C-alpha positions as CSV (number, residue, x, y, z in Angstrom):
1,X,86.6,82.4,16.5
2,X,89.4,84.5,17.5
3,X,87.2,87.6,18.3
4,X,85.5,84.3,20.7
5,X,89.0,83.5,22.4
6,X,89.7,86.7,22.9
7,X,85.9,87.7,24.7
8,X,86.6,85.0,26.6
9,X,90.1,85.5,28.0
10,X,89.1,89.5,28.1
11,X,86.1,87.4,31.0
12,X,88.8,85.2,32.6
13,X,91.3,87.7,33.4
14,X,88.5,90.3,34.9
15,X,87.1,87.5,36.1
16,X,90.5,86.8,38.2
17,X,90.9,90.3,39.3
18,X,87.2,90.8,41.0
19,X,88.4,87.5,42.8
20,X,91.7,89.2,43.6
21,X,89.6,92.2,45.1
22,X,87.4,89.9,46.7
23,X,90.0,88.0,48.5
24,X,91.8,91.1,49.7
25,X,89.5,92.7,50.0
26,X,87.6,89.6,52.6
27,X,91.6,89.2,54.8
28,X,92.2,92.7,55.2
29,X,94.9,93.2,53.7
30,X,93.2,95.8,51.1
31,X,90.4,98.3,51.9
32,X,88.7,98.9,48.5
33,X,85.2,99.3,49.6
34,X,85.2,100.4,53.4
35,X,85.6,103.8,53.9
36,X,88.6,104.9,56.1
37,X,90.7,107.7,58.2
38,X,94.0,107.6,59.6
39,X,96.2,107.5,61.9
40,X,99.7,108.9,62.7
41,X,102.8,107.2,65.0
42,X,106.2,107.3,65.7
43,X,108.7,104.4,67.1
44,X,111.9,104.0,68.3
45,X,112.1,101.6,66.3
46,X,109.1,98.9,64.8
47,X,111.0,95.3,65.1
48,X,110.6,94.5,60.8
49,X,106.8,95.7,61.1
50,X,105.7,96.2,57.3
51,X,103.5,98.0,55.4
52,X,100.8,95.5,55.0
53,X,101.0,94.9,58.5
54,X,97.0,94.3,60.6
55,X,96.4,97.4,63.6
56,X,94.1,95.6,66.2
57,X,91.9,96.8,69.6
58,X,91.6,93.9,71.9
59,X,92.9,91.3,68.9
60,X,90.0,92.7,66.5
61,X,91.5,94.1,62.9
62,X,90.6,97.3,62.4
63,X,92.8,98.1,60.2
64,X,96.5,98.5,58.4
65,X,100.0,99.8,58.4
66,X,99.2,102.0,55.7
67,X,103.0,103.8,55.7
68,X,106.2,103.3,56.7
69,X,109.6,106.4,56.0
70,X,111.1,108.7,58.8
71,X,109.9,111.7,60.3
72,X,111.8,115.2,59.3
73,X,114.3,114.9,61.7
74,X,115.9,111.5,61.7
75,X,115.7,110.4,64.5
76,X,112.4,108.6,64.5
77,X,110.3,106.3,62.5
78,X,106.8,107.7,61.4
79,X,103.7,104.9,60.4
80,X,100.6,105.8,58.7
81,X,97.6,104.4,60.2
82,X,94.9,103.6,57.5
83,X,92.1,102.6,60.1
84,X,87.8,101.7,59.3
85,X,86.1,104.9,59.7
86,X,83.2,103.7,63.0
87,X,86.2,102.6,64.7
88,X,86.6,104.5,68.6
89,X,90.2,105.5,68.8
90,X,90.3,108.2,71.4
91,X,92.5,110.8,72.6
92,X,94.5,108.4,75.7
93,X,94.9,105.2,73.9
94,X,97.9,104.6,73.2
95,X,99.5,101.8,69.7
96,X,102.6,99.0,70.8
97,X,104.0,96.9,68.5
98,X,103.4,93.8,69.4
99,X,104.3,90.3,67.2
100,X,101.6,87.2,67.7
101,X,104.2,84.0,69.2
102,X,108.5,83.4,67.8
103,X,107.1,83.4,64.4
104,X,104.5,85.3,63.8
105,X,103.3,88.5,61.7
106,X,104.4,91.8,63.8
107,X,101.2,94.2,63.9
108,X,100.1,97.7,66.1
109,X,98.2,97.0,69.3
110,X,96.0,100.1,70.1
111,X,94.7,100.5,73.4
112,X,90.4,101.0,74.4
113,X,91.8,103.8,76.5
114,X,88.4,106.1,78.3
115,X,85.3,105.7,77.5
116,X,84.6,109.6,78.2
117,X,88.0,110.9,76.8
118,X,87.3,112.4,73.0
119,X,88.2,110.2,69.6
120,X,90.9,110.9,67.3
121,X,90.0,113.0,64.5
122,X,91.9,112.4,60.3
123,X,95.8,112.4,60.8
124,X,96.2,113.3,64.3
125,X,98.8,111.8,66.6
126,X,98.4,108.7,69.2
127,X,100.4,108.4,71.3
128,X,103.0,105.0,71.5
129,X,104.8,102.8,73.9
130,X,107.8,101.4,73.4
131,X,108.6,97.5,73.6
132,X,112.4,95.8,74.2
133,X,113.1,94.4,70.8
134,X,113.3,90.9,70.7
135,X,116.5,90.9,69.4
136,X,118.1,92.4,72.2
137,X,116.6,90.4,75.0
138,X,116.8,86.6,73.5
139,X,121.2,88.1,73.2
140,X,120.8,88.8,77.0
141,X,118.7,86.2,77.3
142,X,122.4,83.8,75.9
143,X,124.4,85.5,78.0
144,X,122.4,84.7,81.5
145,X,122.5,81.2,79.8
146,X,126.6,81.6,78.8
147,X,127.1,82.6,82.7
148,X,124.9,79.5,84.2
149,X,127.2,76.9,81.7
150,X,130.9,78.9,83.3
151,X,129.4,78.2,86.6
152,X,128.2,75.1,86.8
153,X,131.4,74.0,84.5
154,X,133.2,76.0,87.9
155,X,132.5,73.2,90.0
156,X,134.1,69.9,89.1
157,X,134.0,67.3,90.7
158,X,137.1,68.3,92.6
159,X,135.4,71.1,94.0
160,X,132.5,70.1,95.1
161,X,134.3,67.3,97.3
162,X,136.1,69.7,98.9
163,X,133.2,72.2,99.4
164,X,131.0,68.9,101.0
165,X,134.5,67.3,102.3
166,X,134.1,69.6,105.9
167,X,130.8,69.0,106.1
168,X,130.1,64.5,105.9
169,X,133.5,65.0,108.5
170,X,131.6,66.8,110.9
171,X,128.7,64.2,110.7
172,X,131.0,61.2,110.9
173,X,132.3,62.9,113.6
174,X,129.4,63.9,116.0
175,X,127.1,60.9,114.8
176,X,126.6,59.8,118.5
177,X,126.0,63.0,119.3
178,X,123.7,64.5,117.1
179,X,121.9,61.0,117.7
180,X,121.6,61.2,121.3
181,X,120.3,65.5,120.4
182,X,117.5,64.3,118.1
183,X,116.9,61.0,120.0
184,X,116.5,64.2,123.4
185,X,114.5,66.4,121.1
186,X,112.3,63.4,120.0
187,X,111.3,63.1,124.1
188,X,111.0,66.3,125.2
189,X,108.3,66.8,122.5
190,X,106.0,63.3,123.5
191,X,106.6,65.0,127.1
192,X,104.6,68.2,125.4
193,X,102.5,66.5,123.2
194,X,101.4,64.7,126.4
195,X,100.9,67.7,128.6
196,X,104.1,67.2,130.4
197,X,107.0,70.2,132.4
198,X,105.6,73.4,132.2
199,X,105.9,73.4,128.5
200,X,103.4,71.1,127.8
201,X,100.7,72.8,130.9
202,X,101.5,75.9,129.6
203,X,100.1,73.9,125.9
204,X,97.4,71.4,127.3
205,X,95.9,72.6,131.1
206,X,92.8,74.3,130.6
207,X,92.8,75.6,134.1
208,X,95.9,77.9,132.8
209,X,94.1,78.6,129.9
210,X,91.1,79.4,133.0
211,X,93.2,82.1,134.9
212,X,94.7,84.0,131.6
213,X,91.5,84.2,130.3
214,X,90.0,85.3,133.3
215,X,93.0,87.6,134.4
216,X,92.6,89.3,130.5
217,X,88.9,89.9,131.6
218,X,89.4,92.3,134.5
219,X,92.6,93.9,132.6
220,X,89.5,94.0,129.9
221,X,87.4,95.6,133.0
222,X,89.5,97.3,134.9
223,X,90.9,99.0,131.3
224,X,86.8,99.4,130.6
225,X,86.9,101.5,134.3
226,X,89.9,103.3,133.7
227,X,88.1,104.2,130.0
228,X,84.6,106.0,132.6
229,X,87.1,107.2,135.5
230,X,88.7,109.1,132.5
231,X,85.4,110.1,131.0
232,X,84.1,111.5,134.4
233,X,87.3,112.9,134.8
234,X,87.0,114.4,131.4
235,X,84.0,115.8,132.6
236,X,84.8,117.2,135.4
237,X,87.8,120.0,133.3
238,X,85.0,120.0,130.5
239,X,82.3,121.5,133.2
240,X,85.3,123.7,135.0
241,X,86.2,125.5,131.7
242,X,81.8,126.5,131.3
243,X,82.9,128.4,134.5
244,X,80.1,125.7,136.4
245,X,80.9,124.9,140.0
246,X,82.8,126.1,142.7
247,X,85.7,125.6,141.0
248,X,84.6,126.6,137.7
249,X,83.7,129.7,139.2
250,X,86.8,130.9,140.9
251,X,88.7,129.8,137.7
252,X,86.4,131.8,135.2
253,X,84.0,134.2,137.9
254,X,85.8,138.3,137.9
255,X,83.9,139.3,140.5
256,X,84.8,136.1,143.1
257,X,88.6,137.2,141.6
258,X,88.4,141.0,142.8
259,X,86.1,139.2,145.9
260,X,89.4,137.6,146.8
261,X,91.7,139.7,145.9
262,X,90.2,142.5,148.1
263,X,90.2,140.5,151.4
264,X,93.6,139.4,150.5
265,X,94.2,142.8,150.6
266,X,92.1,143.9,153.8
267,X,93.5,141.1,155.4
268,X,97.4,142.0,154.8
269,X,96.7,146.2,156.7
270,X,95.1,144.4,159.1
271,X,97.8,142.3,159.9
272,X,99.7,146.0,159.6
273,X,98.1,147.1,161.8
274,X,98.4,144.5,164.2
275,X,102.7,145.2,163.7
276,X,102.3,148.8,163.8
277,X,100.7,148.1,167.2
278,X,97.2,150.0,166.8
279,X,93.8,148.5,168.1
280,X,93.5,146.6,171.3
281,X,95.0,143.0,169.1
282,X,97.6,145.9,167.9
283,X,98.3,147.2,171.9
284,X,98.3,143.6,173.4
285,X,100.9,142.4,171.2
286,X,103.2,144.8,171.5
287,X,102.1,146.8,174.4
288,X,105.1,145.8,177.3
289,X,103.6,148.3,179.8
290,X,100.2,145.5,179.5
291,X,102.6,142.1,179.3
292,X,103.6,143.7,182.8
293,X,100.8,144.2,184.2
294,X,99.5,141.6,183.7
295,X,102.9,139.8,184.4
296,X,102.8,141.3,188.1
297,X,99.4,140.0,189.0
298,X,100.1,136.9,187.2
299,X,102.5,136.8,190.3
300,X,100.8,138.2,192.9
301,X,97.6,135.7,192.2
302,X,100.4,133.4,192.7
303,X,101.7,134.6,196.2
304,X,97.6,135.0,197.2
305,X,97.0,130.8,196.7
306,X,100.3,130.3,198.8
307,X,98.8,132.4,201.2
308,X,95.5,130.7,200.7
309,X,97.4,126.9,202.5
310,X,98.4,127.7,206.3
311,X,94.8,129.6,207.1
312,X,91.0,128.3,207.5
313,X,88.6,129.3,205.4
314,X,87.2,131.6,207.2
315,X,90.3,134.5,206.7
316,X,90.4,133.4,202.9
317,X,88.1,136.6,201.8
318,X,90.9,138.6,204.3
319,X,94.2,137.2,202.7
320,X,92.7,137.4,199.8
321,X,91.7,141.3,199.8
322,X,95.0,142.0,201.6
323,X,96.9,140.5,199.0
324,X,95.1,142.3,196.3
325,X,95.6,145.1,196.8
């Protein structure tokens, strides 16, 4: 009887242990039956993260926080993350400590990373992103709330009356003027809505619209013509730069330049000879004797014409011969 009771008690304890292991495995707190690998992460503040808290990718649990401790320099908190083997964590992924709601459990969130990046090896260290401390945020919110409360307290009823009182008095004193201004504005807006006045015609008169549209069209046509003229001028300049045509040859052809230079040189030499009295033209220009002879001949011709006025037709030839010889 005693052996039977001990056997039953042992079987009960064994079943309880198996059930506990199964429950822990199903809840993800213990991974006795799953192969795993480890990653390391360092944070300045783990924000009440505990051993056994989950590690997730996009909200899907992929492991647990296995170990928490300080690093060798006591400046960071070192975490050891136990991940299910086969979970793809890329080398450019980053780990962040997050919390699920105000009263939720903290967990380590890992980003996807780039699909083309390599995967982490056993014991590698993942990059981390620090999240602001929730207590610090709450303290800042409390300070902001206190500031708003103090601001509202500073506006007592007396101060509000002092601020709004002059404005109220101004409205009361100028009520007739303000009413007239509003009425005038209403009348003007009505005139504009009916298409009256300059502004109304500008808005509602289709003739003005057509004129403006025609002017814009003409401007567009002029702009197109100017554009075409500019294109033609550019084409002419390109032809000149290429050495085509008379102007292009004058600018680009060295032989034309040489011929023009030679012609100018010859012209300069001719003018120098003329100035020096050389040649027929030079003598005509510079010889004083030729000038005197020409002047004397003109004087004789003038006398001959005067004598012809007094003689008859028969003696004209004899008078001309006597005058010349």
